[in-house]
C-alpha positions in Angstrom: 0.0 -0.2 -0.3 1.3 3.5 -0.8 0.5 5.1 2.3 0.8 8.7 1.8 -0.7 8.7 -1.5 -3.8 6.8 0.0 -3.5 9.1 3.2 -3.2 12.4 0.7 -6.8 10.9 -1.6 -8.2 10.6 2.3 -7.9 14.3 2.9 -9.3 14.8 -0.4 -12.0 13.5 0.8 -12.6 15.4 3.7 -11.8 12.9 6.2 -10.5 13.5 9.6 -7.0 12.4 10.7 -8.4 10.1 13.1 -10.9 8.5 10.4 -7.8 8.4 8.4 -5.9 6.5 10.8 -8.1 4.2 11.0 -9.0 3.4 7.2 -4.7 2.8 6.9 -4.9 0.2 9.9 -8.4 -1.5 8.8 -6.4 -1.8 5.4 -3.0 -3.1 6.9 -4.8 -5.5 8.6 -6.8 -6.5 5.1 -3.0 -6.9 3.9 -2.3 -9.2 7.2 -5.3 -11.3 5.9 -4.0 -11.4 2.3 -0.5 -12.9 3.7 -2.3 -16.1 4.6 -3.5 -16.6 1.3 0.0 -15.2 -0.1 -1.7 -12.6 -2.1 -1.0 -8.7 -2.6 -3.5 -6.2 -2.6 -3.8 -5.7 -6.5 -4.4 -9.5 -6.3 -8.0 -9.4 -4.7 -10.9 -11.1 -5.6 -14.8 -11.1 -4.9 -13.8 -14.6 -2.8 -10.9 -12.9 -0.6 -13.0 -9.8 0.3 -16.0 -12.6 1.0 -13.6 -14.3 3.0 -12.2 -11.8 5.1 -15.6 -10.4 6.1 -17.9 -13.8 6.7 -14.8 -16.2 7.8 -10.9 -14.7 8.7 -12.1 -11.5 10.4 -14.8 -12.9 12.2 -12.4 -15.5 13.9 -10.1 -12.7 14.6 -12.9 -10.8 16.7 -13.3 -8.0 13.9 -15.8 -5.6 13.2 -15.2 -6.6 10.0 -18.2 -4.0 8.7 -15.6 -0.8 10.0 -12.9 -2.7 8.4 -14.6 -2.8 5.0 -14.3 1.2 5.1 -11.2 1.3 5.1 -11.0 -1.6 2.3 -13.8 0.2 0.4 -11.8 3.7 0.3 -8.7 1.7 -0.8 -10.2 0.2 -3.9 -11.5 3.7 -4.7 -7.9 5.4 -4.3 -6.6 2.9 -6.6 -9.6 3.3 -9.2 -11.1 -0.5 -8.8 -14.3 0.6 -9.2 -15.5 -2.9 -9.1 -13.3 -3.6 -5.9 -14.7 -0.5 -4.5 -18.6 -1.7 -5.4 -17.9 -5.1 -4.1 -16.1 -4.3 -0.7 -19.1 -2.0 -0.5 -21.6 -4.4 -1.2 -20.0 -7.1 0.9 -20.0 -4.3 4.0 -23.6 -3.5 4.0 -24.4 -7.6 4.0 -22.3 -7.7 7.1 -24.5 -5.1 8.9 -27.5 -7.3 7.6 -26.7 -9.8 9.6 -27.3 -7.7 12.6 -30.0 -5.5 11.2 -33.4 -6.4 12.8 -36.7 -6.4 11.1 -38.5 -4.3 13.2 -36.0 -1.1 12.6 -38.0 -0.7 8.9 -40.2 2.1 9.0 -43.3 1.0 9.3 -43.3 -2.7 9.4 -46.3 -4.3 11.0 -45.0 -5.7 14.9 -46.9 -8.6 15.3 -45.8 -10.2 12.4 -42.2 -9.5 12.7 -42.9 -10.9 16.5 -44.1 -14.1 14.5 -41.3 -14.6 12.3 -39.0 -13.8 15.4 -40.5 -16.7 17.0 -39.5 -18.9 14.4 -35.5 -17.6 14.9 -35.9 -14.7 12.0 -35.0 -11.5 13.5 -32.7 -10.0 10.7 -32.3 -8.4 7.0 -30.2 -11.4 6.4 -31.9 -14.2 7.4 -35.2 -13.3 5.8 -33.0 -12.7 2.7 -31.4 -16.3 2.8 -35.0 -17.7 4.0 -37.4 -15.9 1.3 -35.1 -15.9 -1.6 -37.2 -17.6 -3.5 -41.0 -18.1 -4.5 -40.7 -22.0 -3.0 -38.9 -20.6 0.4 -41.0 -17.7 0.7 -44.6 -20.2 0.3 -42.9 -22.3 2.9 -41.8 -19.8 5.7 -45.3 -18.4 5.2 -47.0 -21.6 6.1 -44.6 -22.4 8.7 -44.6 -18.7 11.0 -48.4 -17.9 9.5 -47.5 -14.4 8.1 -49.1 -13.8 5.0 -47.4 -14.4 1.9 -48.0 -10.7 0.7 -46.1 -9.6 4.1 -43.0 -12.0 3.7 -42.6 -10.5 0.0 -42.5 -7.2 1.6 -39.9 -7.9 4.1 -37.6 -9.4 1.8 -38.1 -6.6 -0.6 -37.0 -4.3 2.2 -34.3 -6.5 3.3 -33.2 -6.5 -0.4 -33.1 -2.7 -0.9 -30.8 -2.2 2.9 -28.3 -4.1 0.7 -27.7 -0.6 -0.4 -26.0 1.3 1.8 -28.0 4.6 2.9 -31.2 2.2 2.3 -32.1 1.0 6.1 -34.5 2.2 8.2 -37.0 5.2 6.6 -34.9 5.1 2.9 -35.8 1.5 2.5 -39.4 2.0 3.0 -39.5 5.5 1.3 -38.6 3.2 -2.0 -40.3 0.8 -1.3 -43.9 3.1 -0.8 -43.1 5.2 -3.8 -43.1 1.8 -6.1 -39.4 1.1 -6.5 -39.2 -2.1 -4.5 -36.7 -3.8 -6.7 -33.3 -3.6 -8.1 -34.1 -3.7 -11.3 -36.4 -1.1 -10.9 -34.5 1.3 -9.3 -31.2 0.2 -11.7 -33.5 1.9 -14.6 -33.9 5.5 -13.6 -31.7 8.0 -14.5 -30.5 9.7 -11.0 -31.6 13.2 -11.5 -35.3 12.2 -12.4 -35.1 9.9 -9.2 -34.2 12.3 -7.4 -36.8 14.5 -8.3 -39.5 12.0 -8.2 -38.6 10.9 -4.8 -39.0 14.9 -4.0 -42.4 14.6 -5.3 -43.4 11.8 -3.8 -42.5 13.0 -0.2 -43.8 16.2 -0.6 -47.5 14.8 -1.9 -47.4 11.8 0.9 -46.0 13.7 3.7 -43.7 10.4 3.9 -42.1 10.7 7.6 -38.4 11.1 6.4 -36.1 13.1 3.4 -35.3 12.3 -0.3 -32.0 11.4 -0.9 -29.5 13.9 -2.4 -27.8 13.8 -5.9 -24.8 12.0 -4.7 -26.9 9.7 -2.5 -29.4 9.0 -5.3 -26.1 8.7 -8.1 -24.6 5.9 -5.5 -28.2 4.0 -5.3 -28.8 3.8 -8.5 -25.0 2.8 -9.1 -25.4 0.0 -6.5 -28.7 -1.0 -7.8 -26.9 -1.9 -11.3 -23.8 -3.7 -9.9 -25.3 -5.5 -6.8 -25.9 -9.4 -7.9 -29.3 -10.5 -7.4 -29.7 -13.0 -5.5 -33.9 -12.7 -4.8 -35.9 -15.0 -7.2 -39.7 -12.9 -7.9 -41.3 -14.8 -10.7 -42.1 -18.5 -10.7 -39.7 -20.3 -12.9 -41.8 -23.5 -14.6 
């Protein structure tokens, strides 16, 4: 890692000295992990970042969500936008392991309790258990939560894979009709920002729309993210 150049890049992004030092140290930890695989920072694959986030990092007792902030910025600095977005994607998946379904705005708390009674509490869990129509039907039968509501929670959780779309923003996009990644990806960022602003103004939605920078990020990640949820029954 060219530490001085990376440090200058982070300063250009208006990061504080404390944040800069933490990001550099976290990338160094990622380098430590890579040495166990005889690799350098320029040889990284998606599988390496996943292994760091979900296996090696956890074995070391790391909060890998925090560490992936540094990795994400490092690959932004090197202009490897694929690895930059990959680190961003995996960082959000780590967060979803702890993100409780009850934290989404305007959820049906009774249904969420019913799901919790069978061990489903987090966005990550419902994405895994409800990622295709057959699994969702089984989940509805097991939990006694209506299938339509299972689908709603799966869609909210899938939107939450994009950074910044959690409690209120995931609900905003869902309520505005943008309930899948494909729908978001089809929009121009400027037009999407205007549409969401108009929706908030017209409906009195309790939350603010994204600014242009946030909306550009949302559209970009919606295009990039792997499609892990099946919505249609395939015969």
